[in-house]
Phi, psi and omega in degrees: 000307176309310183299319177298318179295320178296319181295320179295319180294318175301317174301320180290321175302318178296317175299314178301315178301314177299320177303311183296321179295318181289327172298319180291320177297320179298316178294321177294320178297315180300317178300317178297322180290321180299314185295321180292324181296318181294321175303313178301308177308313180299315182291321174303314179298319179291321180294320177301312180299320178295314178300317176303313180299315178300319177290327173297319179293314182297327175289344175275347176282124172306143182297325180297329179292338184279343184268000000 
């Protein structure tokens, strides 16, 4: 009986350790996702700004020169 309890205790400790490891990994991954989201927002803004500049430049070219 004591041996069975010791085995169960050890398995529970292992599970708790794995849970703690997974929680820490989850936190790290959430932080990475947040950082990637910020990078994506920044890049999308740059793409938008570049497309606006390109549209402005194209608008300055006379139509007959585009043909």
